[in-house]
N, C-alpha and C positions, 0 to 999 in steps of 0.2 A: 503493499501499500504504499501511497504517496499522498503525505499532506499537503494540498494546494491551498492558499490563502486568498482569499475573494474579496476585491477591489469593491463588491458590493457591501462591505461596512460601511461605506458614504453613500448617501442619497443624494446624488446629484441635481435631484429635480426640486425637492421641497424644503421647506423651511427645516432647522435643525443645527447643530454644531457648525460654525463656520459657512453658514448659509450664504454670505454674501462675498466668501472667499472661494468658493468653489470652480469660479469659471478661470482661477487665475492659475497659470502653469506652474507659480511658486507654492503654491498651497499643493500641489499633485508631487511636485519635486519634495517636499520635506515628508509628504506621506510616503512615499516610494522607499525613501530611505528608512522607515520603520521596520518594514517588512522583514527584512536582512539582518536588521538589528535584532530581531526576535528571532532570527531561526530560520527564515522562509526561504527557500531557494527558487520557488515557483509560483505562480500565481495565476488568477482567474479574474477577466473582466468582463464586467456586463457592458454589452454594447446596442447602439440604436441606431438606425438608420440614418444615412447621409442627408442631413438637408441642410440649407443655406445657414440656418442659425446656429446649429449644434455643430456645423463646421468651424466655425470661429472660437469654439471653447477650448480652453486650455486645459480640460480636463481629459483623458484617454478614452472616450466614451463613444468614439466612432472612427471608423478608419482616415475619414477625411480631416478629422482634427488632427489623429497621429500624423498624417503628412504634411498637414498645414505647419505643425509645431517642428516634426523632425525630418521632414522631407521623405521619408520612407519605412516602412515596418522595418526593416531592416536597422536601419540607422536607430530606430526607437530600440529594438532588441540591443543593439550595441550600448544606449545610453542606460537600460535596465541593467546589463554585463557591469557595465562600469560601476554601477551599484551593489553590485551582488546579487542579483536576480537572474537566475540561469535562461528562464524561458517562461512564458505564457502558455501555461499547459493547457488552459480552458478559456474558452470565450462561451459569454451565454447571450442568447438572442431571444426577444419574446413576441410574442403576436401581439401584445398588447401595447408593446412600442412601436410595433409597424402601425397599429391603429392609430395609435397618438398621432403620427406623423401624416395621416390624411388631411388633418387640419391644416396641415403646411403646404403639404404638395397637391391637395384637391384631389387627388386619385380617387375614382370611386370604389365602393365596396366590393364591384363584381373584378376589380382587377387585383383585390388585395392580394391573392395568395402567389399570384405572377410576380408583384412586388417583394413579398417575403422572399421568394426563391431567391431571385435576385440579391437581397441582403444576405441570405446566406450565402450565395455563391462568393459575394464580395470578401465575406467573413472568414469563410473557409480558406480562401487566397491568402489572408490576412494570417491566419493560425498556420500555414506551413512556413512564412517567414518568420514567423517567432517559434520556429522550432517544438510546436504544442501537437496535442495528441486529440482534444475533445473539444467539438461544440455541443453545445448544451441550448435547448431549444424548449420553450413554453408554446405548445402548438395554436394556440387560441386566446382572443384576448377575453378579457372580464364577463362573465356571464350578465352583470348589468348593463354591461355598453351593447352586448349583442340584443339583450330582450329589448333597448331603445332602438338600435338600428334596425332592427326585423318586427317590431312591434308587438313582439312576444307571439310570433308565429312560428310554432314549434315543427313544422315541415320545414322551413326556411333554415332554423336554428341546427336540425337534423342534419339539411345538407351542406350546411358550412362545417358541422363535426367530420364529414363525410369527406369533404373537400382537403380538409386540412390533414388526413390522412394521407390523401393522395398527394398534398404537400411536402409531407415528409417522406414520403418515400421519394419524389423528385430529389429532395434534398440528399436524402441518404446514398443515393444513387451517386450522386456528386462526391459526396465525402470518401464514399470507398474508393471511387477514381483516385480520390488525392492522398489515401492511406490516412484520412482523419475518420475519427468513430464519432458517430450520433447519437446522442443521447437524450431523451426527451424527458422533463419536469411534469409536475402534478401540483401547481399550486391550487389553493383550496378553493379559488374565486374563478377558476377557467373550468370548461368544458371537460377536462380531464381530472376535475376534483374527487378524490376518494375512491371510491370503489371504480368509478367511471374510467377510469385507466387502465382496466381489466378489457373492456368494450373496445376502446380504443387500440390497444395493444393487437385484437383481433383481425384488425383491419388495415394493418401494416405491415411489411415485409420485414420481420424480425432477422433477418438477414442480412438487411441493411440499417432498421431502427435498434435501438435498446432503451431500455428504461433505467434512470437514475432516480431511486426513490429517494423521499426528500421527507424526513419524519416529521416536521414541525408541520407540513402542509397536510400530509396522512391525518396525523393526528386532531387538525382541527376540521379537519372534513369527517371526522366522526369513525376512521378504523385505526388498528393498531399497525402502528409504524413497525414493531417488531417482527408482526406476520408477514409483512408485505417485505419485509427484506429478505423474511425465511423464504419465500415464495420467488424473488427475485434476485437474489442475491449473484446465482450463478452466471445469468445471464448480462450481468452489467458489465459495462464498460467504464462507468463512473458511477460516484454515488455522490449526494449532497448530505454534510452535516448541517440541520439548523435548529434552534431549539425556540422553545415557547412555554407560556402557563395560557393561552389564549384560547378562551372556550367562545364559540360564535353562539351566543344566546340570543341573538336578533336577527339571526339569517343575514349578516353584514355581506357575505358570499353574493348575494343578489343585487347590491347596491354597487355604485360606481365609485366608491371610496374603501375596497375592502382592505387595504392594507393601513388604513388609518381610519377607523371607525369613528364616527361622530357622536354616536349616543350609547346610552347603556354604562355599567358599570366597570365593563372591561373595554379599554382603547389601546392598549399597547398591544402589538400582535406578534413581533420578534424580540427575543432576548439574546444579550450574550451567550455563545457556547457554554453549557455549565451550569448555566443560571436559571435555567426553565426546567420543564418537566419531562424531558425525553429521557430514556434508559439508554444512554450510549453505548454503555460496556457491555450490555447483550448485544447492542446491533454491531460493536467493535469487534466481539466474539465472533457473532454469525460471519462476519466478511473473513476474519482469520479462519473459520471450520471451513469454506468454501473457496479458500486460496485467491481471494480476491487479490487482483495486483494492480488495479487501475487508481487514478485520481480520486481522493477523496476531498471532495470541495467543502474547505471550511468555512461558513458562512454567516458569521455574526454580522447580520444582515440590519443597516441604518442604524449602528448603535449611537447612543446618545454619549460616548465618550470616546471616542477613535483611538487615540495613543493606549489608553488603558484596555481595549477591547482587544488591540493588537496583543499585547501581552497577555490577556488572558485566553487568547485562541492556543498560544504557545502552550502554556501551563496547562490549559484543557485538554491538548494532543499529548504532552509529555505524561499526564496523568493515566492518560487511557493505555499507552504505550507499558508503561509501568505495571499499573495494576493487573494488566492482562499478564505480561511476563511472570508478576508473583503468583497467579492463579497456575499458572502450568508448571510452575515449579513443584508447587503442592500436588 
């Protein structure tokens, strides 16, 4: 197993620590220094589609912004190497980010999956230059957005679900051709939520498309993460470690703000790794038992204290390895 630290620890879109600084290159320069200082040699970057606005951003959140700041992906990798980061092991893209970009590009929803495929194609090319192995994809936008777009028409939403599967197969073919693994994610607020991932995997070619279980999102959607890791660990090319205490008491997954609930007594979805309720010792043991040797994406998503959360990720991983080794000795 290879621990890969996620830049998803920062939310580049909304308010939070350093909200007015995150478009500055120097902010990300400082952040990048922190990961190798905490012992991480590989990173994962969440990326969004290239648009005119994000291309000017100092954050490495799309291929265009990286080319604007560094010239080429290879030069960005050299910059990371100089700081002590060996590679970008994985990039994650989401259909929600693609959906958000429609407001800027004016692309009709009928062209959605063509645009999403092009976004994936662009990202795979960058991954090769970053010496990475894995493209993580969230296949559909949020349920709340789709209900608005299709006015609750179940037939249209089902077709969108089927089209998403077809798109993943296309992306998977391109990934395989370029020696990149495609793994899909299961956020609790998309059409992949909870047990729905089982139906989706029946629609894709599993020779091209793997599944990266994500414990926090499985838990919030009402299924047991440990059981899903038992079921899917052998096919996994990558897995995600996320933590939570959130209980979706008000069906937030149906809203257009599922990651930032506006009502109810519970309004924080993500926790730093080790500070939520997930049983990572069992999950880690399952991965060890199945000889999983892919990247484990450590994702303390949208942390409230970035430097401390990076150190907490290292402590979290060290403790998992130490505790498992102690059990094996016994």
